[in-house]
SEBA-541862 format. One record per residue (C-alpha): residue in one letter; x, y, z. Coordinates in nm, 4 decimals. Layout:
BEGIN
@vexvo=a; px=X; py=Y; pz=Z
...
END
This chain:
BEGIN
@vexvo=m; px=0.1085; py=-1.8244; pz=-0.8741
@vexvo=a; px=0.1599; py=-1.4659; pz=-0.9881
@vexvo=k; px=0.2701; py=-1.2039; pz=-0.7390
@vexvo=k; px=-0.0176; py=-0.9782; pz=-0.6354
@vexvo=p; px=0.0287; py=-0.6030; pz=-0.6858
@vexvo=a; px=0.1195; py=-0.4014; pz=-0.3781
@vexvo=i; px=-0.1130; py=-0.1429; pz=-0.2240
@vexvo=h; px=0.0456; py=0.2031; pz=-0.1960
@vexvo=t; px=-0.0715; py=0.4682; pz=0.0523
@vexvo=i; px=0.0228; py=0.7963; pz=-0.1163
@vexvo=p; px=-0.0324; py=1.1710; pz=-0.0757
@vexvo=h; px=-0.3067; py=1.2798; pz=-0.3169
@vexvo=g; px=-0.4291; py=1.6353; pz=-0.3605
@vexvo=g; px=-0.4993; py=1.7715; pz=-0.0134
@vexvo=g; px=-0.5411; py=1.4270; pz=0.1410
@vexvo=w; px=-0.4186; py=1.0694; pz=0.1150
@vexvo=a; px=-0.5206; py=0.7789; pz=-0.1057
@vexvo=n; px=-0.4564; py=0.4121; pz=-0.1765
@vexvo=r; px=-0.3505; py=0.2938; pz=-0.5194
@vexvo=r; px=-0.2828; py=-0.0567; pz=-0.6427
@vexvo=e; px=0.0627; py=-0.0888; pz=-0.7999
@vexvo=g; px=0.0377; py=-0.0384; pz=-1.1755
@vexvo=a; px=-0.3039; py=0.1308; pz=-1.1595
@vexvo=a; px=-0.3552; py=0.4730; pz=-1.3122
@vexvo=r; px=-0.6227; py=0.5847; pz=-1.0644
@vexvo=v; px=-0.6544; py=0.5784; pz=-0.6869
@vexvo=s; px=-0.9259; py=0.3712; pz=-0.5220
@vexvo=k; px=-1.0436; py=0.6260; pz=-0.2629
@vexvo=v; px=-0.9235; py=0.9566; pz=-0.1157
@vexvo=f; px=-0.9050; py=1.0006; pz=0.2637
@vexvo=p; px=-0.8695; py=1.3225; pz=0.4660
@vexvo=t; px=-0.5860; py=1.1853; pz=0.6841
@vexvo=k; px=-0.2851; py=0.9583; pz=0.6395
@vexvo=a; px=-0.4017; py=0.7413; pz=0.9307
@vexvo=a; px=-0.7392; py=0.6717; pz=0.7672
@vexvo=a; px=-0.5794; py=0.5873; pz=0.4315
@vexvo=q; px=-0.3170; py=0.3702; pz=0.6012
@vexvo=a; px=-0.5810; py=0.1699; pz=0.7923
@vexvo=a; px=-0.7827; py=0.1078; pz=0.4745
@vexvo=g; px=-0.4689; py=0.0145; pz=0.2796
@vexvo=r; px=-0.3620; py=-0.2286; pz=0.5526
@vexvo=e; px=-0.7011; py=-0.4021; pz=0.5446
@vexvo=t; px=-0.6889; py=-0.4324; pz=0.1652
@vexvo=a; px=-0.3340; py=-0.5713; pz=0.1749
@vexvo=r; px=-0.4301; py=-0.8243; pz=0.4439
@vexvo=r; px=-0.7402; py=-0.9332; pz=0.2550
@vexvo=e; px=-0.5479; py=-0.9730; pz=-0.0726
@vexvo=r; px=-0.2342; py=-1.1121; pz=0.0972
@vexvo=s; px=-0.0060; py=-0.8562; pz=-0.0687
@vexvo=e; px=0.2443; py=-0.5891; pz=0.0340
@vexvo=h; px=0.1425; py=-0.2506; pz=0.1782
@vexvo=v; px=0.3811; py=0.0345; pz=0.0900
@vexvo=i; px=0.3374; py=0.3549; pz=0.2925
@vexvo=h; px=0.4803; py=0.6745; pz=0.1449
@vexvo=k; px=0.5862; py=0.9931; pz=0.3224
@vexvo=k; px=0.4346; py=1.3323; pz=0.2461
@vexvo=d; px=0.7131; py=1.4026; pz=-0.0078
@vexvo=g; px=0.6347; py=1.0767; pz=-0.1925
@vexvo=e; px=0.9349; py=0.8744; pz=-0.0703
@vexvo=i; px=0.8723; py=0.5274; pz=0.0684
@vexvo=g; px=0.8475; py=0.5429; pz=0.4467
@vexvo=s; px=0.7758; py=0.1800; pz=0.5327
@vexvo=r; px=0.6631; py=-0.1536; pz=0.3923
@vexvo=n; px=0.4556; py=-0.4320; pz=0.5419
@vexvo=s; px=0.4041; py=-0.7693; pz=0.3803
@vexvo=y; px=0.0876; py=-0.9691; pz=0.4379
@vexvo=g; px=0.1548; py=-1.2246; pz=0.1661
@vexvo=n; px=0.3370; py=-1.5527; pz=0.1427
@vexvo=d; px=0.6918; py=-1.4655; pz=0.2519
@vexvo=p; px=0.9549; py=-1.7260; pz=0.1688
@vexvo=r; px=1.1575; py=-1.8601; pz=0.4623
@vexvo=p; px=1.4452; py=-1.7929; pz=0.4459
@vexvo=p; px=1.4027; py=-1.4864; pz=0.2268
@vexvo=k; px=1.5706; py=-1.4866; pz=-0.1130
@vexvo=g; px=1.8631; py=-1.2544; pz=-0.1733
END
């Protein structure tokens, strides 16, 4: 089974947005990071993928996986 693309919560314009990895456009813009993060978490849970949360400067702040994690992890 192919790996599902991660959902990224990113700063966008004056707000925050969620974008699927590899997509050119964002799915929806939110006024706050908390609102975008909650929506991104729900999408990642529903699609059983990874949720990557970025900081205001664009760096990755944290990651959460809701997919099928191998036990023990590879690498």
